[in-house]
C-alpha atoms as one frame of an Amber mdcrd trajectory, in Angstrom:
protein
   1.927  -4.069  34.780  -1.303  -2.813  35.897  -3.167  -0.730  33.473  -4.450
  -0.719  30.082  -1.688   2.018  28.549  -0.878   1.333  24.881   2.484  -0.278
  24.736   5.190   1.590  22.576   6.350  -0.055  18.949   4.775  -1.748  16.304
   1.265  -2.721  16.599   0.197  -6.083  17.168  -0.331  -8.180  13.788  -3.490
  -9.327  12.134  -4.686 -12.718  11.362  -6.078 -14.090   8.535  -9.221 -15.091
  10.662  -9.610 -11.762  12.348  -9.605 -10.346   8.682 -12.026 -13.055   7.402
 -14.619 -11.913  10.469 -14.161  -8.056   9.636 -15.198  -9.173   6.151 -18.006
 -11.365   6.928 -19.391  -8.463   9.371 -19.263  -5.808   6.647 -20.550  -7.841
   3.993 -23.822  -8.909   6.396 -23.868  -4.746   7.047 -23.367  -3.420   3.407
 -23.543  -6.422   1.059 -20.706  -8.282  -0.586 -20.895  -6.070  -3.615 -21.020
  -2.874  -1.605 -17.714  -4.089   0.521 -14.393  -2.789  -0.579 -11.241  -4.302
   0.269 -10.098  -0.828   1.390 -12.905  -0.765   3.867 -12.184  -4.154   5.164
  -8.298  -3.021   5.484  -9.234  -0.005   7.291 -11.414  -1.537   9.868  -8.530
  -3.944  10.632  -6.137  -1.036  10.885  -3.951  -2.250   8.110  -2.940  -1.248
   4.490  -4.561  -2.864   1.252  -0.949  -3.823   0.503  -0.960  -5.666   3.932
  -4.518  -7.042   3.235  -3.105  -8.766   0.045  -0.522 -10.664   1.983  -3.483
 -12.616   3.464  -5.665 -13.021   0.638  -4.957 -12.711  -3.271  -8.329 -11.026
  -3.966 -11.678 -10.447  -2.258 -13.468 -13.742  -3.716
């Protein structure tokens, strides 16, 4: 299928590695103490609840 039209249905899943990379970028930009799980989840386009399926905590 040519073009880049969004596909209907459920969005692709997020990987643990992708979340870690997003978190590391935010830690670099804002500092570890100033970065929340909510911010990491928002950047990844997932809920905090989904985040905790990948990681038990931020540390």
